[in-house]
N, C-alpha and C positions, 0 to 999 in steps of 0.2 A: 363309382365302379366299386365293387371288389376285387379286388385282386385273385388272380387264380390260385386252386391249390398247388404248393409246393410238391415237387416231384424227385423223388432221391431215388428212383429206382423200384425194383421188386423187395420185396411184397408193394404192391399197390393198393388202396383201399379205395373203391368207389361205390355207386349206385347203381342200381341197372335202371335203365328209362323205361316207359312206358309202353314202347314197342316192342320189350326184352331183350335189348341190345345194352351193353356195355361199352363205354367211351374208352379207349386206349390214348390217352393226349398225344400230341407230338414230342414235345418233351421227352416223354419216359421210350417213344418208338424210337425215335435218334437217341437216345441214351443206349439202347438195348442195338441201335445198329442194324434195324430188320425194316429199312423203308421200303427193300423189294420186295417184302416177304406179302406172298397171295393166300397163303395157308399156312395154318400153325397149331401144335399141339398145346392148349392153355391148360394150366392148373389154378381150379379157384378153391376157395373156401368157403361155406356158407353155412353158417349155425354150426361150426366147427366140425365141418364135414368136407374133408378134401374128397371134392370132385376133379380127373379128368376128361377135359372135352379135345378128343381126338379129330384130327384133320377140318377145323374149323378155319372158313373163307374169314378172311381181316379185309372190310369192306373200306373203302378210301373214298376220298371226296380228289374233288379235282386238283387243287391249287393250296393242300397241306399235308403232312407228315401222318397229322392223326389217322385210326382207323378204329374201327368198330366191329363188334364180332356178336354174332346172336346168338342166344340158349334155348339150344332145339328143345320142343315141347316136350320129348319123352324125358327129358332132363329136370327140366320145370316141374313136369307134373311126378315126378319120381320122387322129390326132393323137396318139395313145395314151395319153389322160388318163386316169389311171388315179382311185380314191378315196383321199383322202390326201396326191394330190398338192398341192404349193403352187402357186397363181394369183395373179398379181398383174390386179387390174382397174386399168385406166389411165386408162377413160370410162364414162360412164353418159349418154347421151343420152335424156330419156324421150320418150314416142309419145302420143297423145291416142289414144283409143278410136278414132274414125272413120278413122285413118289408117291402122288395123291390118289387113292384109289374113287371109286365110284359110291362105297359103303361111309357112313361115319359111327365112329366106334365111341363110347362113352365108357370109361371104367372109374368103379369107386375103389377108392383106397382107402 
């Protein structure tokens, strides 16, 4: 069985799953101390473009600290992001629930 990818913190390189989700491994989540977070602002790099996703829901499973987030369709279409593409996670800033509005914002830096 292959050993898991080493996690040394951010930036973290990974692939986009076929369902357009990105996995944040438990080791990274624990290292950042954001197990409690349900939403976050996430900055990614794809094909030398830096993209900030605002108010992204961090999906979790029942018995692990790992999280997944979905890259919104508008972002995928605008930047040509496809499943199995490489993406580099540059920053994750957790948001408290009371700060989360109803509209998700996408900023291009």
